[in-house]
C-alpha positions as CSV (number, residue, x, y, z in Angstrom):
1,M,250.0,70.5,125.5
2,E,248.1,69.3,128.4
3,K,249.9,68.6,131.6
4,K,249.2,64.9,131.5
5,D,250.4,64.6,127.9
6,F,253.5,66.7,128.8
7,E,254.4,64.5,131.7
8,A,254.1,61.3,129.5
9,W,256.2,63.1,126.8
10,L,258.9,64.0,129.3
11,D,259.0,60.5,130.7
12,N,259.6,59.1,127.2
13,I,262.3,61.7,126.4
14,S,264.1,60.9,129.7
15,I,264.1,57.3,129.0
16,A,265.5,57.9,125.6
17,F,268.0,60.5,126.9
18,L,269.4,58.1,129.4
19,S,270.0,55.4,126.7
20,L,272.4,57.8,124.8
21,T,276.1,57.8,125.0
22,D,277.9,60.7,126.7
23,L,278.7,62.3,123.3
24,Q,275.1,62.0,122.1
25,K,273.8,63.5,125.4
26,N,276.2,66.5,124.8
27,E,275.0,67.0,121.3
28,T,271.3,66.8,122.5
29,L,272.1,69.5,125.1
30,D,273.8,71.7,122.6
31,H,270.9,71.5,120.3
32,L,268.4,72.3,123.1
33,I,270.5,75.2,124.3
34,S,270.4,76.5,120.7
35,L,266.7,76.5,120.6
36,S,266.3,78.2,124.0
37,G,265.4,81.9,124.5
38,A,266.6,84.3,127.2
39,V,264.2,83.0,129.8
40,Q,265.3,79.4,129.4
41,L,269.1,80.4,129.4
42,R,268.7,82.4,132.6
43,H,266.9,79.5,134.2
44,L,269.7,77.1,133.1
45,S,272.5,79.5,134.5
46,N,270.8,79.9,137.9
47,N,270.4,76.1,138.3
48,L,273.9,75.2,137.1
49,E,275.4,77.5,139.7
50,I,273.5,75.8,142.5
51,L,274.5,72.4,141.2
52,L,278.2,73.0,140.6
53,K,279.0,75.4,143.5
54,R,278.1,73.1,146.3
55,D,279.7,74.1,149.7
56,F,281.1,70.7,150.8
57,L,282.3,72.0,154.1
58,K,278.7,73.0,154.9
59,L,277.2,69.8,153.7
60,L,279.6,67.2,155.2
61,P,279.5,66.0,158.8
62,L,281.9,68.0,161.0
63,E,284.1,65.0,161.7
64,L,284.5,64.3,157.9
65,S,285.4,68.0,157.2
66,F,288.1,67.9,160.0
67,Y,289.5,64.8,158.3
68,L,289.8,66.5,155.0
69,L,291.3,69.6,156.4
70,K,294.1,67.6,158.0
71,W,295.6,67.0,154.5
72,L,296.1,70.7,153.8
73,D,299.0,72.7,155.0
74,P,298.5,75.6,157.4
75,Q,299.1,78.4,154.9
76,T,296.5,76.9,152.6
77,L,294.0,76.6,155.5
78,L,294.6,80.3,156.3
79,T,293.6,81.2,152.7
80,C,290.6,79.0,152.9
81,C,289.5,80.9,156.1
82,L,288.9,83.9,153.7
83,V,286.3,82.0,151.5
84,S,283.4,82.6,153.8
85,K,282.4,83.0,157.5
86,Q,281.2,79.3,157.5
87,W,284.5,78.1,156.2
88,N,286.4,80.2,158.7
89,K,284.3,78.8,161.5
90,V,284.8,75.2,160.5
91,I,288.6,75.5,159.9
92,S,289.2,77.5,163.1
93,A,287.4,74.9,165.0
94,C,289.7,72.1,163.8
95,T,291.9,71.9,167.0
96,E,294.1,69.0,165.8
97,V,295.1,70.8,162.6
98,W,296.5,73.7,164.5
99,Q,298.0,71.8,167.2
100,T,299.9,69.8,164.6
101,A,301.0,72.9,162.8
102,C,302.2,74.4,166.1
103,K,304.3,71.2,166.9
104,N,305.9,71.2,163.6
105,L,307.2,74.7,164.3
106,G,308.7,73.6,167.6
107,W,305.9,74.8,169.8
108,Q,304.8,73.1,173.2
109,I,301.3,71.8,173.1
110,D,299.1,71.8,176.2
111,D,296.5,69.2,175.4
112,S,294.3,70.3,178.2
113,V,293.4,73.6,176.3
114,Q,290.5,72.6,174.1
115,D,289.3,76.1,173.0
116,P,289.5,75.6,169.2
117,L,290.1,79.4,168.5
118,H,293.1,79.3,171.0
119,W,295.2,77.0,168.8
120,K,294.6,79.0,165.6
121,K,295.8,82.1,167.5
122,V,298.8,80.3,168.9
123,Y,299.8,79.2,165.4
124,L,299.6,82.8,164.0
125,K,301.7,83.9,166.9
126,A,304.1,81.1,166.4
127,I,304.6,81.7,162.6
128,L,305.3,85.2,163.3
129,R,308.0,84.4,166.0
130,M,309.6,81.8,163.7
131,K,309.6,84.3,160.8
132,Q,311.4,86.8,163.1
133,L,313.9,84.1,164.0
134,K,314.5,83.3,160.4
135,D,314.9,87.1,159.4
136,H,317.1,87.6,162.5
137,E,314.7,90.1,164.0
138,A,313.5,88.2,167.1
139,F,316.0,89.8,169.6
140,E,317.1,93.1,170.9
141,T,320.1,94.2,172.9
142,S,320.9,96.2,176.0
143,S,323.7,96.8,178.5
144,L,324.3,96.7,182.2
145,I,326.8,99.3,183.4
146,G,328.2,99.5,187.0
147,H,331.4,97.6,187.5
148,S,334.8,99.3,187.3
149,A,336.9,96.2,186.5
150,R,336.6,93.0,184.4
151,V,333.4,90.9,185.0
152,Y,334.4,87.3,185.1
153,A,331.4,85.5,186.7
154,L,327.8,85.4,185.6
155,Y,324.8,83.5,186.9
156,Y,321.1,83.9,185.8
157,K,318.0,82.8,187.6
158,D,314.2,83.9,187.3
159,G,314.8,87.3,185.7
160,L,317.8,88.1,187.9
161,L,321.4,88.3,186.7
162,C,324.3,88.1,189.2
163,T,327.7,89.5,188.1
164,G,331.0,89.0,190.0
165,S,333.9,91.4,189.1
166,D,337.6,92.1,189.8
167,D,336.6,95.3,191.5
168,L,335.8,93.1,194.6
169,S,332.0,93.3,194.3
170,A,329.1,91.3,193.1
171,K,325.9,92.9,191.9
172,L,322.3,91.5,191.3
173,W,320.5,93.0,188.4
174,D,316.8,93.0,187.4
175,V,317.2,92.1,183.7
176,S,313.8,93.6,182.6
177,T,314.6,97.0,184.0
178,G,318.4,97.0,184.0
179,Q,318.4,98.2,187.6
180,C,320.9,97.0,190.2
181,I,319.0,95.4,193.1
182,Y,321.9,94.5,195.5
183,G,325.6,95.4,195.3
184,I,327.9,93.9,198.0
185,Q,331.7,93.8,198.6
186,T,333.3,90.4,198.0
187,H,336.6,89.0,196.9
188,T,337.6,88.5,193.3
189,C,334.8,86.4,191.7
190,A,335.6,83.5,189.2
191,A,332.1,81.9,189.7
192,V,328.8,82.8,191.4
193,K,325.5,81.2,192.2
194,F,322.6,82.8,194.3
195,D,319.1,82.4,195.6
196,E,316.8,84.7,197.4
197,Q,318.8,85.0,200.6
198,K,322.4,84.2,199.7
199,L,325.3,84.4,197.2
200,V,328.0,81.8,196.9
201,T,331.2,82.9,195.2
202,G,334.2,81.0,194.0
203,S,337.4,83.2,193.8
204,F,340.8,83.5,192.3
205,D,342.0,83.6,196.0
206,N,341.4,79.8,196.2
207,T,338.4,80.1,198.5
208,V,334.7,79.8,198.3
209,A,332.5,82.2,200.3
210,C,328.7,82.6,201.2
211,W,327.3,86.0,201.6
212,E,324.0,87.4,202.7
213,W,322.4,89.7,200.2
214,S,320.5,91.9,202.6
215,S,323.4,92.8,204.8
216,G,326.4,92.0,202.5
217,A,327.8,90.0,205.4
218,K,330.0,86.9,204.8
219,T,328.3,84.1,206.5
220,Q,330.7,81.2,205.6
221,H,334.2,80.9,204.3
222,F,335.4,77.6,202.7
223,R,339.2,77.2,202.7
224,G,341.2,74.3,201.3
225,H,341.8,74.6,197.6
226,T,345.3,75.5,196.4
227,G,344.1,77.0,193.0
228,A,341.5,79.4,191.8
229,V,337.9,78.2,192.2
230,F,336.3,78.2,188.8
231,S,332.9,76.7,189.4
232,V,330.5,76.2,192.4
233,D,327.1,74.5,192.9
234,Y,325.1,73.8,196.0
235,N,322.0,72.1,197.3
236,D,320.2,73.3,200.4
237,E,318.3,70.0,200.8
238,L,321.6,68.0,201.0
239,D,323.4,70.8,202.9
240,I,326.2,70.3,200.3
241,L,328.3,72.7,198.3
242,V,330.7,71.5,195.5
243,S,333.6,73.4,194.0
244,G,335.9,72.8,191.0
245,S,339.4,74.3,191.1
246,A,342.7,74.9,189.2
247,D,344.2,72.5,191.7
248,F,342.7,69.6,189.7
249,T,340.3,68.7,192.5
250,V,336.6,68.8,193.4
251,K,335.8,69.5,197.0
252,V,332.6,68.6,198.8
253,W,331.7,70.9,201.6
254,A,329.0,71.1,204.3
255,L,327.1,74.2,203.3
256,S,326.0,75.2,206.7
257,T,329.4,74.8,208.5
258,G,332.0,75.2,205.9
259,T,333.6,71.8,206.7
260,C,335.2,69.9,203.9
261,L,333.6,66.6,203.7
262,N,335.6,65.1,200.8
263,T,338.2,65.8,198.1
264,L,337.6,64.2,194.7
265,T,340.7,63.5,192.7
266,G,341.4,62.2,189.3
267,H,341.4,65.2,187.1
268,T,344.6,66.1,185.5
269,E,343.6,69.5,184.3
270,W,341.7,72.5,185.8
271,V,338.2,71.6,186.8
272,T,336.2,74.3,185.1
273,K,332.7,73.1,185.7
274,V,330.8,71.3,188.5
275,V,327.1,70.5,188.2
276,L,324.9,69.0,191.1
277,Q,321.7,67.5,189.7
278,K,319.0,64.9,190.5
279,C,319.1,61.8,188.3
280,K,315.9,61.1,186.2
281,V,316.7,57.8,184.8
282,K,317.4,54.3,186.2
283,S,320.6,52.3,185.6
284,L,322.8,49.7,187.4
285,M,324.6,52.7,188.9
286,H,321.9,55.0,190.0
287,S,318.1,55.5,190.4
288,P,315.7,58.3,189.8
289,G,316.0,60.9,192.5
290,D,319.6,60.2,193.3
291,Y,321.9,63.2,193.4
292,I,324.7,63.2,190.9
293,L,327.8,65.4,190.6
294,L,329.4,66.1,187.2
295,S,332.9,67.7,187.0
296,A,334.6,68.6,183.8
297,D,338.1,69.7,182.8
298,K,339.7,70.3,179.4
299,Y,339.4,66.7,178.2
300,E,337.1,64.7,180.5
301,I,333.7,64.6,182.3
302,K,333.6,62.7,185.5
303,I,330.4,61.4,187.2
304,W,330.2,61.0,190.9
305,P,327.3,59.7,193.2
306,I,326.5,62.4,195.8
307,G,324.1,61.9,198.7
308,R,324.3,59.8,201.9
309,E,327.6,58.4,200.8
310,I,330.0,61.2,201.0
311,N,333.2,59.1,200.3
312,C,332.1,58.4,196.7
313,K,334.0,56.9,193.8
314,C,333.9,58.1,190.3
315,L,331.2,56.1,188.4
316,R,332.3,56.9,184.8
317,T,334.7,59.1,182.9
318,L,333.6,60.5,179.5
319,S,335.7,61.9,176.8
320,V,335.5,62.4,173.0
321,S,339.0,61.2,172.2
322,E,341.1,58.6,173.9
323,D,344.5,60.3,173.1
324,R,343.4,63.7,174.3
325,S,343.9,65.2,170.9
326,I,340.4,66.9,171.2
327,S,339.5,69.2,174.0
328,L,336.0,69.9,175.4
329,Q,334.5,73.4,175.3
330,P,334.1,74.8,178.8
331,R,330.3,74.4,178.9
332,L,328.3,71.4,180.2
333,H,324.6,70.6,180.1
334,F,323.0,67.9,182.4
335,D,319.3,67.7,183.0
336,G,319.2,64.3,184.8
337,K,318.7,62.4,181.5
338,Y,321.3,63.5,179.1
339,I,324.8,65.0,179.2
340,V,325.8,67.3,176.4
341,C,329.1,69.0,175.8
342,S,330.7,70.6,172.7
343,S,334.1,70.1,171.2
344,A,335.9,70.8,167.9
345,L,334.3,67.5,166.6
346,G,330.9,68.6,167.2
347,L,328.1,68.5,169.8
348,Y,328.1,65.2,171.8
349,Q,325.0,64.0,173.6
350,W,325.4,61.0,176.1
351,D,322.5,59.0,177.5
352,F,322.9,59.1,181.2
353,A,321.3,55.6,181.8
354,S,323.8,53.8,179.7
355,Y,326.6,56.5,179.2
356,D,326.4,55.7,175.5
357,I,326.8,58.4,173.0
358,L,323.4,59.0,171.4
359,R,324.6,61.3,168.6
360,V,327.2,63.7,167.5
361,I,325.9,66.9,165.9
362,K,328.3,68.4,163.3
363,P,327.4,71.7,161.7
364,L,329.5,72.9,158.8
365,D,332.0,74.7,160.9
366,F,331.9,73.6,164.5
367,S,335.6,74.3,165.4
368,N,334.9,77.4,167.3
369,V,331.2,76.9,168.3
370,S,330.3,76.6,172.0
371,L,327.3,75.2,173.8
372,L,325.1,77.6,175.8
373,G,321.9,75.6,176.2
374,F,320.3,72.3,175.0
375,G,316.7,71.2,175.0
376,E,314.2,68.8,173.5
377,I,313.6,71.0,170.4
378,F,316.3,73.7,170.2
379,A,320.0,74.3,171.2
380,L,321.5,77.7,171.8
381,L,325.1,78.0,170.5
382,F,327.6,80.8,169.8
383,D,331.0,81.6,168.4
384,N,333.1,84.7,168.1
385,R,330.7,86.4,165.8
386,Y,327.1,85.1,166.3
387,L,324.6,83.6,168.6
388,Y,322.9,80.6,166.8
389,I,319.7,78.7,167.4
390,M,319.6,75.1,166.1
391,D,316.5,73.0,165.5
392,L,317.6,69.6,167.0
393,R,315.0,67.7,165.1
394,T,316.8,68.6,161.8
395,E,320.1,69.6,163.1
396,K,319.9,72.8,161.1
397,L,320.7,76.3,162.2
398,I,317.5,78.3,161.9
399,S,318.6,81.7,163.3
400,R,321.6,83.7,164.2
401,W,322.2,87.0,165.9
402,P,325.4,89.2,165.7
403,L,327.5,89.6,168.8
404,P,329.9,92.4,169.6
405,E,333.6,91.9,170.5
406,Y,333.1,90.5,173.8
407,R,335.7,89.5,176.4
408,K,337.2,86.2,175.5
409,S,337.7,83.5,178.3
410,K,339.2,80.0,177.9
411,R,337.4,78.9,180.9
412,G,334.1,80.0,179.6
413,S,332.2,81.5,182.6
414,S,332.1,85.0,181.2
415,F,329.0,84.3,179.1
416,L,325.8,82.3,179.8
417,A,322.3,81.6,178.5
418,G,319.3,83.2,180.1
419,E,315.9,81.7,180.1
420,M,316.0,78.0,179.1
421,S,312.5,76.6,179.1
422,W,312.0,77.6,175.4
423,L,314.6,75.2,174.3
424,N,312.1,72.4,175.2
425,G,309.6,74.2,172.8
426,L,308.3,77.7,172.4
427,N,304.7,78.3,173.6
428,G,304.1,82.0,173.1
429,Q,304.8,82.8,176.7
430,N,308.4,81.7,177.4
431,D,309.9,83.7,174.5
432,T,310.5,86.6,176.8
433,G,313.4,87.9,178.9
434,L,317.1,87.2,178.7
435,V,318.5,85.0,176.0
436,F,322.3,85.5,176.3
437,A,324.7,87.7,178.5
438,T,328.4,88.2,178.1
439,S,331.0,90.5,179.8
440,M,332.6,93.3,177.6
441,P,336.2,94.7,177.5
442,D,334.8,98.1,179.0
443,H,333.4,96.2,182.1
444,S,329.8,96.4,181.0
445,I,327.6,93.3,180.5
446,H,326.0,92.9,177.0
447,L,322.5,91.4,177.0
448,V,320.5,89.7,174.2
449,L,316.7,89.8,175.0
450,W,313.7,88.4,173.3
451,K,311.8,91.2,171.4
452,E,308.2,91.6,172.2
453,H,305.7,90.1,169.8
454,G,304.6,92.3,167.0
C-alpha cells in the first residue's frame, strides 16, 4: 500500500475507532493483537512501558511535587527515596516535609537553616533517638565516688555538679570525666548553689555561708535562722540572697555584706524550696523583667515581689487543696511564665499572669511520682523505681529508665535533673550530658547520662 493510501486508510480507521464504545475498542485491540507477530508485539511492549511508567516527580514542577509529598508520612518518604536518584534528590530537598516530621517527634526547629539535606539528616537522627527512648536504650549510668558521709545537697550547672555532704565538705565535679575539680571544707550542707567564683551553702547548723572555690575561704556568713536551711538562691545583679528554713521563714539577705534585709513570714511548715527568677509575663501585680521569689512548703507556694522594694508582701498563695489534705512534692518549677508542682493528685501547672490552674496532668499512678523538670514539649519525672519522660502534648509516658535504691529524702534535694534545654524540644545537640543525679546509701552519687548517638 502506498504511503498516501495508507495515511488515508489510517485516518478512516482512527475515526471509526474513536466512535466505538470502550468494550468495542477492547475487542478491536484484542483482535489486532491476535493478528500481530513477534515484531509488532515487541514494539507494543516497549511503547506501553513508556506510556504507563511515567515518572511524575520528574515531570511535575518542583512546587507541585513538594505539595504532593506533604501528604505522605516520613517512613513512606524514606522508602520512596530508594526508587531512584531523582526521587531521592526531590524528596530530600523538600525542607518543609522533614521539618514537620521533626516537630511531630518533639524536635526544635531552627527555621534559619535552609539546607534541604540538613533536615532529612536531622529527622533520621531524631527517629533513632526516639526509638532509643521508646526501647529504654537512650541512657547510660556512672557514679561519682569521693564523699565519706551522706550526700544531702546537689546542684548542677553547665556540665558541673556540686555535692554537699555530712563529711563537712563540698565538691565540684566535671560530669563528663567524673573528675573532682574542687573540694573544700564546709559545714554540713543541706543546699548548695554555685557559679565560677563562689559556692553558697545552706546548712543544718541554721546558717548560710558563701565560699571561694579557688582558696576554700569562707567569704560571708549569714546568721539568723533558727532552723536548718533547706534551700538557697541568689542573684548577683540584685546583690540579694534568699533562704528557706525549717523555722517556717524565708530570709532576704544582702549577698555582699551578709546583712538580713527582711524576714518573710506566713508559712506554717518547713520552707523546702526558694526560687528567685525574672518574670516574663505581664499582669496587674507584676511586669516582664520584675524579679519574683517563690517559696514552697509542704502545702503552699507563696509568691513575693523582690527588687527595689525589700519590705514586700505576699502577692498570692497557691495550693492544690483547701483543707490541706493533699501535700505538694518537694520540687518546684518556675520559668517566669508558668509554675509547676506535683502532688498525689497529679502535676499542676499554673499560669503566672493570672495564677489560674491551666491543667492537671494525671498519669495512671501519680501517688509517688515527683517532678524533676518541665518544658514546652517534655517533662522529666521519677518515682522509687524509674525515671520517666512524658510527652506533654499527649500527656503520655514515652520512656522510662530503671533507678537503683537511692537515698530517700522527704525534703527532696538529694536528687535533681541535669541538662534542661531538651525539655523544650530535642535538636540533636542538646541530648548530651547529665539527665539525672541522686545520692546513694554508700555516699556515692548515681548519674544517668545521655548515651551518645549510634
